[in-house]
C-alpha positions in Angstrom: 0.0 0.0 0.0 1.3 3.5 -0.8 2.9 5.4 2.0 0.4 8.2 1.9 -2.3 5.8 3.2 -1.0 5.9 6.7 -0.2 9.6 6.6 -3.9 10.3 6.1 -4.5 9.3 9.7 -2.1 11.9 11.1 -5.0 14.0 12.2 -4.9 16.8 14.7 -6.3 15.5 17.9 -9.4 17.7 17.8 -10.2 16.7 14.1 -10.3 12.9 14.7 -14.0 11.8 14.3 -15.6 8.8 16.0 -18.2 7.0 13.9 -20.4 4.1 15.0 -22.2 1.9 12.5 -25.1 -0.2 13.9 -26.6 -3.1 12.0 -29.6 -5.0 13.4 -28.9 -8.8 13.2 -31.4 -10.5 10.8 -33.9 -7.7 11.5 -37.1 -9.1 10.0 -36.5 -12.4 11.6 -35.8 -10.8 15.0 -39.0 -8.8 14.8 -41.1 -11.9 14.1 -39.3 -13.9 16.8 -39.9 -11.3 19.4 -43.5 -10.8 18.3 -44.2 -14.5 18.6 -42.3 -14.9 21.9 -39.8 -17.4 20.5 -36.4 -18.2 22.0 -33.6 -16.8 19.8 -32.2 -20.3 19.4 -35.4 -21.4 17.5 -34.7 -21.6 13.8 -37.0 -19.1 12.0 -37.3 -17.8 8.5 -39.5 -14.9 7.2 -41.3 -16.2 4.1 -42.5 -14.1 1.1 -44.7 -16.2 -1.2 -42.7 -19.4 -1.9 -39.3 -18.1 -0.9 -37.6 -16.8 2.3 -36.3 -13.2 2.6 -34.8 -13.4 6.1 -33.1 -16.2 8.0 -32.0 -16.0 11.6 -28.7 -17.4 12.8 -30.2 -20.5 14.3 -31.6 -21.4 10.9 -28.4 -20.6 9.1 -26.7 -23.4 11.1 -28.8 -25.8 9.0 -27.4 -24.4 5.8 -30.4 -22.3 5.0 -29.8 -19.0 3.1 -31.9 -16.1 1.9 -34.0 -16.6 -1.3 -34.2 -20.4 -0.9 -37.5 -22.0 -1.7 -39.8 -23.0 1.2 -39.7 -26.6 0.2 -35.9 -26.7 0.4 -36.0 -25.0 3.8 -38.4 -27.6 5.2 -36.1 -30.4 3.9 -33.0 -28.9 5.6 -34.8 -28.1 8.9 -38.2 -29.6 9.5 -38.5 -27.7 12.8 -37.8 -24.3 11.3 -40.6 -21.8 12.0 -41.8 -20.2 8.8 -43.6 -16.8 9.2 -45.1 -15.2 6.1 -44.5 -11.5 5.8 -47.7 -9.5 6.4 -49.8 -8.9 3.4 -52.7 -6.6 2.6 -55.5 -7.0 0.1 -59.1 -6.4 -1.0 -60.9 -9.8 -0.9 -64.2 -8.3 -2.3 -62.4 -5.7 -4.4 -64.4 -2.8 -2.8 -63.1 0.2 -0.8 -64.9 -1.0 2.3 -63.6 -4.5 2.2 -59.9 -3.9 2.9 -58.3 -6.4 5.2 -54.8 -6.9 6.7 -54.3 -10.6 6.6 -52.9 -12.7 9.5 -49.2 -13.6 8.7 -49.5 -16.7 10.8 -51.5 -18.5 8.1 -49.5 -18.8 4.9 -52.5 -20.3 3.0 -54.2 -16.9 2.8 -51.3 -15.1 1.3 -52.2 -15.2 -2.4 -49.8 -13.3 -4.7 -52.5 -12.7 -7.2 -54.8 -10.9 -4.8 -52.6 -9.4 -2.1 -49.4 -7.4 -1.7 -46.6 -7.4 0.8 -46.8 -4.9 3.7 -43.6 -4.0 5.6 -45.4 -1.9 8.2 -44.5 -4.2 11.0 -40.8 -3.8 10.3 -41.1 0.0 9.6 -42.8 0.5 13.0 -40.1 -1.5 14.8 -37.4 0.5 12.9 -39.0 3.8 13.8 -38.9 2.9 17.6 -35.3 2.0 17.3 -34.3 5.2 15.5 -36.2 7.3 18.1 -34.0 5.6 20.7 -30.8 6.2 18.7 -31.6 9.9 18.3 -31.5 10.2 22.1 -27.8 9.1 22.1 -26.7 11.4 19.3 -28.3 14.3 17.4 -26.1 13.3 14.4 -27.8 10.0 13.5 -28.2 8.9 9.9 -30.6 6.2 8.8 -28.8 4.1 6.2 -31.6 1.6 5.8 -34.5 0.1 7.7 -32.0 -1.7 10.0 -28.8 0.2 9.7 -27.6 3.5 11.2 -24.5 5.7 11.4 -23.9 7.8 14.5 -21.3 10.5 14.9 -20.4 10.6 18.6 -17.3 12.8 18.3 -18.7 15.5 20.5 -19.7 13.1 23.2 -16.2 11.6 23.1 -14.7 15.1 23.4 -16.9 15.9 26.4 -15.8 12.7 28.2 -12.1 13.4 27.5 -12.4 16.9 28.8 -14.3 15.8 31.9 -11.7 13.1 32.8 -8.5 14.9 31.7 -7.4 15.4 35.4 -7.6 11.6 35.8 -5.2 10.8 32.9 -8.1 9.4 30.9 -7.7 5.9 32.1 -10.2 3.3 31.2 -11.7 3.1 34.7 -12.3 6.8 35.0 -13.9 6.8 31.5 -16.3 4.0 32.4 -17.1 5.7 35.6 -17.9 9.0 33.8 -20.1 7.0 31.4 -21.8 5.5 34.4 -21.5 2.0 32.8 -23.8 -0.5 34.3 -22.6 -4.1 34.8 -24.7 -5.3 31.8 -23.3 -2.5 29.6 -19.8 -3.3 30.6 -20.4 -6.9 29.5 -21.2 -5.5 26.0 -18.0 -3.3 26.2 -15.7 -6.1 27.2 -16.6 -8.2 24.2 -15.3 -5.6 21.8 -13.0 -7.1 19.1 -10.3 -4.8 18.0 -7.2 -4.5 15.8 -4.0 -3.2 17.5 -3.2 0.5 17.5 0.1 1.9 16.2 2.7 3.3 18.6 1.7 6.9 17.8 -2.0 6.4 18.2 -2.5 6.7 22.0 -4.9 9.6 21.8 -6.8 8.1 18.9 -7.1 4.8 20.9 -8.6 6.8 23.8 -11.2 8.4 21.5 -12.2 5.1 19.8 -12.4 3.2 23.0 -14.8 5.8 24.4 -16.7 5.3 21.2 -16.8 1.5 22.0 -18.3 2.3 25.4 -21.0 4.4 23.8 -21.7 1.7 21.3 -22.0 -0.8 24.1 -24.5 1.4 25.9 -26.6 1.8 22.7 -26.6 -1.9 22.0 -27.6 -2.7 25.5 -30.4 -0.1 25.4 -31.8 -1.6 22.2 -31.7 -5.1 23.7 -33.2 -4.0 27.0 -36.0 -2.0 25.4 -36.9 -4.2 22.4 -35.0 -7.5 22.8 -33.2 -7.0 19.5 -29.5 -7.7 19.1 -27.3 -5.7 16.8 -23.6 -5.6 15.7 -21.5 -2.5 15.6 -18.4 -1.1 14.0 -16.4 1.8 15.6 -13.9 3.7 13.4 -12.8 7.1 12.2 -15.1 7.2 9.1 -18.3 5.6 7.8 -16.6 3.3 5.4 -14.5 1.6 8.1 -17.3 1.6 10.7 -19.5 -0.3 8.3 -16.8 -2.8 7.5 -16.3 -3.3 11.2 -19.9 -4.0 12.0 -19.8 -7.0 9.6 -16.7 -8.6 10.9 -17.9 -10.3 14.0 -21.7 -10.8 13.6 -23.9 -11.5 15.4 -24.2 -9.4 18.5 -20.6 -8.2 18.6 -18.9 -4.9 18.1 -15.5 -4.3 16.4 -13.1 -1.4 16.7 -11.1 -0.6 13.5 -7.9 1.3 14.4 -6.1 3.3 11.7 -3.1 1.0 12.1 -5.3 -2.0 11.1 -6.7 -0.5 7.8 -4.0 -1.9 5.4 -4.5 -5.4 6.6 -8.3 -5.1 6.7 -8.4 -3.9 3.0 -5.7 -6.2 1.6 -7.9 -9.1 0.4 -11.3 -7.4 0.7 -13.6 -7.9 -2.3 -13.9 -4.5 -4.1 -17.7 -4.8 -4.1 -17.8 -4.9 -0.3 -16.9 -1.2 -0.1 -19.7 1.1 0.7 -21.1 2.5 -2.6 -19.6 -0.1 -4.8 -22.1 -2.9 -4.4 -24.2 -2.0 -7.3 -23.8 -1.0 -11.0 -20.8 1.2 -10.3 -18.9 -1.6 -8.7 -19.8 -3.9 -11.6 -18.6 -1.4 -14.2 -15.3 -0.9 -12.3 -14.7 -4.7 -12.2 -15.4 -5.0 -15.9 -13.1 -2.1 -16.9 -10.2 -2.8 -14.5 -10.3 -6.5 -13.9 -9.8 -5.6 -10.3 -11.6 -7.9 -7.9 -10.0 -6.9 -4.6 -9.3 -3.6 -2.9 -5.6 -4.2 -3.1 -5.8 -4.7 -6.9 -7.7 -1.4 -7.2 -5.1 0.4 -5.2 -2.6 -0.1 -8.1 -4.6 2.3 -10.3 -3.5 5.9 -10.4 -5.9 8.9 -10.1 -5.5 9.6 -13.8 -6.7 6.0 -14.5 -9.7 6.5 -12.3 -10.5 9.7 -14.2 -10.8 7.7 -17.4 -12.8 4.8 -15.9 -15.4 6.6 -13.8 -15.0 10.3 -14.7 -13.5 13.2 -12.7 -16.6 13.5 -10.5 -16.1 10.1 -9.0 -12.3 9.5 -9.5 -11.0 11.2 -6.3 -13.7 9.6 -4.2 -13.0 6.1 -5.4 -9.2 6.7 -5.3 -9.6 7.5 -1.6 -12.2 4.8 -0.9 -9.9 1.9 -1.8 -7.4 3.3 0.6 -9.9 3.4 3.5 -10.4 7.2 3.3 -14.0 8.4 3.5 -14.8 12.1 4.1 -18.6 11.7 3.8 -20.3 13.1 6.9 -23.0 11.5 9.0 -26.1 13.3 7.8 -28.8 13.7 10.5 -31.8 13.1 8.3 -35.2 14.1 9.4 -38.5 12.5 8.6 -38.9 10.9 5.2 -39.6 13.3 2.3 -41.8 10.8 0.4 -44.1 7.8 1.0 -44.4 5.0 -1.5 -46.8 2.0 -2.1 -45.7 -0.3 -5.0 -46.6 -3.6 -6.6 -44.7 -5.7 -9.1 -46.9 -8.4 -10.7 -47.2 -10.8 -13.6 -48.1 -8.9 -16.7 -51.6 -7.3 -16.2 -53.5 -7.1 -19.4 -56.9 -5.6 -18.6 -58.4 -2.5 -17.0 -60.4 -4.7 -14.7 -57.2 -6.2 -13.3 -55.6 -2.8 -13.1 -58.5 -1.4 -11.1 -58.0 -4.0 -8.4 -54.3 -3.1 -7.9 -55.1 0.6 -8.1 -57.6 0.3 -5.2 -55.2 -1.8 -3.2 -52.2 0.6 -3.6 -54.5 3.6 -2.8 -55.7 1.9 0.4 -52.1 1.1 1.5 -50.9 4.6 0.7 -53.7 6.2 2.6 -53.2 4.0 5.6 -49.5 5.1 5.8 -50.5 8.7 5.2 -53.0 8.5 8.1 -50.2 7.3 10.5 -47.8 9.9 9.2 -50.2 12.8 9.6 -51.0 11.8 13.2 -47.2 11.6 14.0 -45.8 14.5 12.0 -48.7 16.9 11.5 -48.2 17.2 7.7 -50.0 16.5 4.5 -48.6 15.9 0.9 -49.2 18.3 -2.0 -48.0 16.0 -4.8 -49.3 12.7 -6.0 -47.2 10.6 -8.5 -48.2 7.5 -10.4 -45.3 5.4 -11.7 -45.8 2.5 -14.1 -43.9 0.1 -16.3 -45.9 -1.0 -19.3 -45.7 -2.2 -22.9 -42.0 -3.0 -23.3 -41.6 -2.3 -19.6 -40.3 1.2 -20.1 -40.8 3.2 -16.9 -42.8 6.4 -16.9 -44.6 8.6 -14.4 -47.3 11.3 -14.1 -48.0 13.6 -11.2 -50.9 15.8 -10.1 -51.6 17.9 -7.0 -52.6 15.7 -4.2 -56.5 15.5 -4.1 -57.5 16.4 -0.6 -61.0 14.9 -0.6 -62.8 13.2 2.3 -62.7 9.7 0.8 -59.0 9.5 0.0 -59.0 5.9 -1.2 -61.7 6.5 -3.7 -60.3 9.9 -4.8 -56.8 8.5 -5.4 -58.1 5.5 -7.2 -60.2 7.5 -9.6 -57.4 10.0 -10.3 -54.8 7.2 -10.8 -57.1 5.4 -13.2 -57.7 8.6 -15.2 -54.0 9.3 -15.3 -53.2 5.9 -16.7 -56.1 6.0 -19.2 -55.0 9.4 -20.6 -51.3 8.6 -20.6 -50.1 8.5 -24.2 -47.3 6.0 -23.5 -49.3 3.6 -21.3 -50.2 0.3 -22.9 -50.8 -3.3 -21.8 -49.2 -5.4 -20.5 -48.3 -3.6 -17.3 -45.6 -5.1 -15.1 -45.3 -2.6 -12.2 -47.4 0.1 -10.6 -46.6 2.4 -7.7 -48.1 5.4 -6.0 -46.1 8.0 -4.1 -46.6 11.3 -2.4 -44.1 14.1 -1.7 -43.7 17.9 -1.0 -45.3 17.8 2.4 -46.7 20.9 4.1 -47.2 21.3 7.8 -50.7 21.5 9.2 -51.8 23.3 12.3 -52.1 21.3 15.5 -55.7 22.1 15.9 -56.5 20.4 12.6 -55.5 17.1 14.1 -57.4 15.0 16.5 -56.8 14.7 20.3 -55.8 11.1 19.6 -53.1 12.2 17.3 -51.8 14.7 19.8 -51.7 12.1 22.5 -49.9 9.7 20.1 -47.2 12.3 19.5 -46.8 12.9 23.2 -46.3 9.2 23.8 -43.6 9.0 21.1 -41.7 11.9 22.4 -41.8 10.6 25.9 -40.1 7.3 24.8 -37.1 9.1 23.4 -36.9 12.2 25.7 -33.5 13.0 27.2 -32.9 14.3 30.7 -32.5 18.1 30.7 -28.9 19.2 30.4 -27.4 21.7 32.9 -26.1 24.6 30.9 -25.7 27.2 33.6 -22.1 26.4 34.6 -19.6 29.0 33.4 -16.4 26.9 33.8 -15.5 25.1 30.6 -14.5 22.0 32.5 -17.7 21.9 34.3 -19.6 22.5 31.1 -17.9 19.4 29.5 -18.7 17.4 32.6 -22.4 18.4 32.6 -22.7 17.7 28.9 -21.0 14.3 29.3 -23.3 13.4 32.2 -26.4 14.8 30.4 -25.9 12.9 27.2 -24.5 9.6 28.6 -25.1 9.1 32.3 -28.4 7.5 33.4 -29.6 7.9 29.9 -32.4 5.5 30.1 -32.7 4.7 33.8 -36.5 4.6 34.0 -36.8 2.5 30.9 -34.5 -0.3 32.2 -36.4 -0.9 35.5 -38.7 -3.5 34.0 -36.4 -4.8 31.3 -34.8 -8.2 31.0 -31.3 -8.3 32.5 -28.4 -10.0 30.8 -26.7 -12.5 33.2 -23.0 -11.9 33.8 -20.1 -14.3 34.0 -18.9 -14.8 37.6 -15.6 -13.0 36.9 -17.2 -9.9 35.3 -16.9 -7.8 38.4 -13.3 -8.8 38.8 -12.7 -7.7 35.2 -14.2 -4.3 36.0 -12.0 -3.8 39.0 -9.0 -4.6 36.9 -10.1 -2.3 34.2 -10.3 0.7 36.6 -6.6 0.2 37.5 -5.3 -0.1 34.0 -3.9 2.8 32.0 -4.1 3.2 28.3 -0.3 2.8 27.9 -0.4 -0.5 29.7 -3.1 -1.7 27.3 -1.1 -0.6 24.3 2.0 -2.5 25.5 -0.2 -5.6 25.9 -2.0 -5.3 22.5 0.5 -7.4 20.4 0.6 -10.4 22.6 -1.2 -13.5 21.3 -3.7 -15.5 23.3 -7.2 -16.9 23.5 -10.5 -15.4 24.2 -13.7 -16.9 25.6 -16.5 -17.1 23.0 -19.6 -17.0 25.2 -21.9 -17.7 22.2 -20.2 -21.0 21.5 -19.1 -21.9 25.0 -15.5 -22.6 24.0 -12.1 -20.9 23.9 -11.0 -19.7 20.5 -7.6 -18.8 19.1 -7.5 -15.1 18.1 -7.7 -14.4 14.4 -4.4 -12.9 13.3 -3.6 -9.9 15.4 -7.3 -9.4 16.6 -7.8 -9.3 20.3 -10.8 -8.9 22.6 -11.1 -6.6 25.5 -12.2 -9.4 27.8 -9.0 -11.3 27.0 -7.0 -8.1 27.8 -8.7 -7.6 31.2 -8.1 -11.2 32.1 -4.3 -10.5 32.1 
């Protein structure tokens, strides 16, 4: 790797960011398992029609993978629980006959008459992101089950508040008010060794590990969902870290470990290169790994992907990612879509139009109650004839019977579209350009609903009256991280600790960062509590629990 790779990490201390990437483990499967009250060790797959779209780790042990046919799944694991994703449909094809089907009975999920609804997973995701926003204002939703958090400011506050205590691990954990259960999550961190000149960076990233542990424990305590996490100095490395030790583990990626991490990594594993762009790069460069892509000069990338993307990809294959964590607000559009076998009649189209209108209106009703807004734009998107995609839009019709109004307008838009012809392969409705509505225009039920949502994610008030900068940092650190969710944990399930966990914590309080750095390169074993065995470390990887067992 070129020498300028490592020089990139020579940040000024105050410029070094700390990014956490959280990834819910088998999210759809976890939602269904928790909903049904099943033990996590029970094999479970989420079924959509005659295939599976989510497989929990217990089922993966039988060799089951995503997109396998249901018959094959039953052959591999007869005891596997198959839960069909929720569907919605119009059995009598009338606006008053809408029905959300019971996902427990797969016989009623007919592809020709119903469509998939992801509302159950969207609602679970919404609750999780409300919780995450209480840990960091800078929280970016990457997908329904992935998030990036920039905790750089929280880390800085902790460092300032503990600077008179030499920033040892014990004082940091005390400042974070780490509970025993949260420390158990912290001690299982898997990390790559730091370089000799990375003492301050290690302190910042280790505080990030502690924050990630608190977040993971909060998610489990509140919702019984496990997640994996990556902690690093940018979004690219954090995402790679979260995937290294799944499930239910967290991984710290130090700058010193980046060359080894990227050496044999498939090029398409890099964030942003998993789709068409990654395919085009592989075809034009014959590079399959990140190391092979590092041999290309910036001028070569200019010719391959153009000047707009060249510098970004040149940096990306070297582990450099300047993209910020964007704190995104509420969604800017809402979509309902259906892909079906070629529909060749207006009678058939009318059925799907009503179904999509109903689903869209249901989602709009919930959104209006939560966010006090209404859309002003209605778009119909369709793939017809030779399956060329087109769309038409009109102002959103604010009539009392929304389902009927949207259905009539959508039918008219399709019938008058010059480029619409049968067969039709895909149809979708979406709304955008929202406008706020006054609070008195919403019902008291909507108001109470919003109050309930805000209460679940409300932070304790921060004390901002202290004039001293050190006291201000201490107050901010305590306000954002100490006793963050005390009331919510009182009735939660508690994770059982190993008998020696308290001993680990006492040792941790006495150990300085320099002692830990000296110890980092020693080889040893760590206890894998998921498998109940001791494992040899992979390469130079170590675990914090192994370190504290010194």
